[in-house]
N, C-alpha and C positions, 0 to 999 in steps of 0.2 A: 390773629393779627400777625402779619409778617414784619420783619425788620427792614424790608425793602425801602420804605419811604423815610426811614429814620436816619438822623445824622448824629455823629458823636456830640456829647453834651458840651465839650469844650468849644464847639463852633457856634453854640446858641447865641442869639442876640442878648446883650447885657444892657439894653437901653429902655427897659420897661415894657417892651412888646410882649403881649401874651402869646405864648406858644404852648404846645402840648409836650409834656415830658413824661418819660417812663424809665423804669429800671429793667435791665435785661439780666436775668439770673441764669442765662445760658439756655433757657427753654423758650426764648422769644420774649417780647415785651409783656409786662404786666399791664395793669390798668393805666390809661393815659390821664394825666391831670393838666388842666389849663392853668398855667402859672406864669409869673413874670419874675425877673431877677431884681433883687434889692441889693444894692452895693453895700459892702462893709465900710467901716470907718477909715480904712487905709492905715490903721495904726498897728497892723500885724496881730492884733488881739481879737478884733471883731470882724470875722469873715462875712462875705456876702452869702445870700441864700435865695432859694426859690420860694415863692408864696402864692397861694390862691388869692383872688381879688379881695376877699373880706378878711384876710389875715388869719383865718381859723386853722390853716394847715401850712406848715413850712417844711422845706426839704433842703438839706445841705448836701453838697457834692462830697463824694468820698465813699467809704465803706458802706454799702447798702443804699447809697443815694442814687439819684438819677444818672443814667448812663447815656441816654439818647433824647433827641428832640425832633420835632417837625413843626411846620407852620400849623396854626390852629385851623381845624376844619369846622366850618360853621354849619 
């Protein structure tokens, strides 16, 4: 999988839209996950995060977190 179609994670929609996200460890993207953004509480203590639809897997941005996104391929 090439990084051609991927955009930086900071440009991803934060409105509940399901997109594919990946982490690029310098060797190209790893496995893509269909996820949506869940906003934090805005209190500076509870940050937002990415989650799969059933909530069984979440991913926070930052060290080791997702780096890129693209629209979901169906």
